[in-house]
N, C-alpha and C positions, 0 to 999 in steps of 0.2 A: 590496181584492183586487188581485192582480197577474196580468196575462196574459203568457204566455210563448210565443214563436214560435221554433220550431226549424227548422234547415235543415242540409243537408250530407250527408244519408244517401244511400245508393246501393248499387250492385253493384261489388265490387272483388275482384280475384284475391287468393288467399292470398299473404301477404307484402307486400301493398300498403298504402296509407295513405289515410285519410280525415280530414277535420276537420269536426266538428259545431259548430254555433253555436246559441246560444239568447239571444234578446234579450228583456229584461224591459220591461214597460210603465211601471214606476216606477223612481225613483231608487235607485241602489245604497245610498244612505244608510239606506233602510228595510229592506234585505235583509241578513239575518245570514249565511245560507249559501246557496250554489247547488251543485247537483250533477247528476250523470247517473246514471240507473238504466237497466236493460235487462230485457226480458222475452223469452225465447226461447219458441218454440212448445211448449206443454205444460209449461212451467216457471213458477215464481213470479218475480215481479219482484225483482231484486237490485240492490244498490248497486254502481256502477262506480267513481265518484270524487266527492269532495266538496271544495269549497273554502269556507272561512269568510272573514268580512270582513277579518280580519287577515292573510289570505294563506296560512294553514296548509292543508295538503291531506292527504287520506286516499284510499287506493286499495284496491280489492279485490286480493287476492293474485294472482288470475289475470291481471291487467292491469299489474301493477307492472313498470316498465322498458320497457313498450310504449306506454302511454297517458299523456298529460299533460293535466291540467286547468289552465286559466288563466282569469283574470277581468279584464275591462277595465271598471273602474267608470265611466269617462267615457262609455262607450257602453252601460252597463247590460247587458253581454253576457258570457256565459261560453262558453268553447270547450273542446272535447275533441279533442285531436290523437291520432289512433289510428294507430300504426305496427305493422308486422309482423303484420298482421291474420291471423286464423286462422278456419277454418270454425266453430269453437265460439264465435266472437264474433258470429255471426249472431243478430240479435234486433231488436226494436223498442226504440229508445233514447228515453228520456223525460228531459226537463229538469225540475228541481225547484228551487223557491225558497222559503225559509222566512224569515219575518220575526222580528224580535226579540220575545222573550217570547211566542212562538207566535202572533203577531198574524195570520199567514196561513201557509198551506201550499199552494202553487200547483204545478200540473203542466202541462206542455206536452202537445200532442196526440200526440207521438211521431213519430219518423222511423226508417224501416227501414234497416238495414244488412245486406247479404247478402254472405257470403264463401263461394262455392261450394267444395266439397271436390274 
């Protein structure tokens, strides 16, 4: 299994920026994809951005052009740079890591992002 430790959430004004970090307890060599999901109050968890081992990325339409996911394999860490934040981005953000051939599917504990309206 893999343990994930998230950091970087907080309170930020609309239009501001935050960077989330997620450090994995195992080498990037065993991790196929890492991603960020979010869950707003009263809503289902949704995907925000995913990056696979080869570097390809996918984003939710709602964050394209504002958020950037990146991965530092040397540090076993994935980042989510969030710019031009909006009140609708308010949610708990969860880091996810999946192993090759579904060897594992790990989740972080979540970090809260609040953008007041």
